[in-house]
C-alpha positions, 0 to 999 in steps of 0.5 A: 910500198917497199917490202923485204922478204927475208929468211935463211936459205931453204926457208921458202922465199922463192916459192912464196915470191912465185905465189905472190906474183899471182896475187900482186900482178903489177908489183915489181919483184926483185932480189938481192944480191944479183938483180942487176947486170953488175949484181950478177957478177957480184953474186957469182963472186959471193957464192963461188969465191973463197973470200978471206976478208969479212970486210971484202965480203961486206963491201961486195954486198954493199956494192950490189945493194947500191947498184940495185937501189939505183937501178930497181928500187929508187925508180919504182918507189911509187909502186909496190916492190917486193924484194927477196932479201934486203939490207936486213940480210946484209946486216945479218950476214955481216955479223963480225961488224957493229950494227950501227956502222952497218946501218950507216953504210946501208943508209949511205947506199940506200939514200936512207930509204928502208923497206916499209915492211919486212917478212921473215920466214923462220925455220926450226932446226929440224926442218932446216936440216931436212931441207938442206939434205934435199939439195946441194949446198952453196958456199954459205950453206956449207957453213953449217946449220948452226951458222944458218940458225944464228943468222936467222936470229941476226935477221930478227935482230936487224929488223928490230934494230932498224925498227921496220914493221915486221912479221915472222912466219913459221916456214914449215906451215903449209904454203897457202897459210904462209901466202895468206899471212904475207898478203894480209900483212902487206895489205894491212 
């Protein structure tokens, strides 16, 4: 089973991944972008280079996703795979483009294999502001709170559009409660 864990920056995906590793010890844990050698270079470009063209940015994400699928997802489809981000984020971040076109591009790089389930850790504006003020901001986070909240809405729209079985969890709940909901959803 292929599971996508989604959420905007500071939603707690990394925290939940660490906790889920204790529960699902035989699962394959991965992330986008940057889980492969090529992906590390692409991630560095995406986070630290001023990219003028939204098309170039979207194509870099697709290149990472194609390599990630071939190297990590496809060889492990017989196992439980938990991925921190997926095509759902890819579609949400590419907000200048039509979802049907993005679905088509992603279907091509993923050989039509989508996550079986998706979990979105959702933040309210107040919690997001607090968490962002606790850390330095990368290029994406520097686009601002309104951008991130809009992105969060696009994540929900993308999950709905792709018809992926989804669970949305309030990311300001206690960590134990979030982990419990995720485990129950995966096992259901």
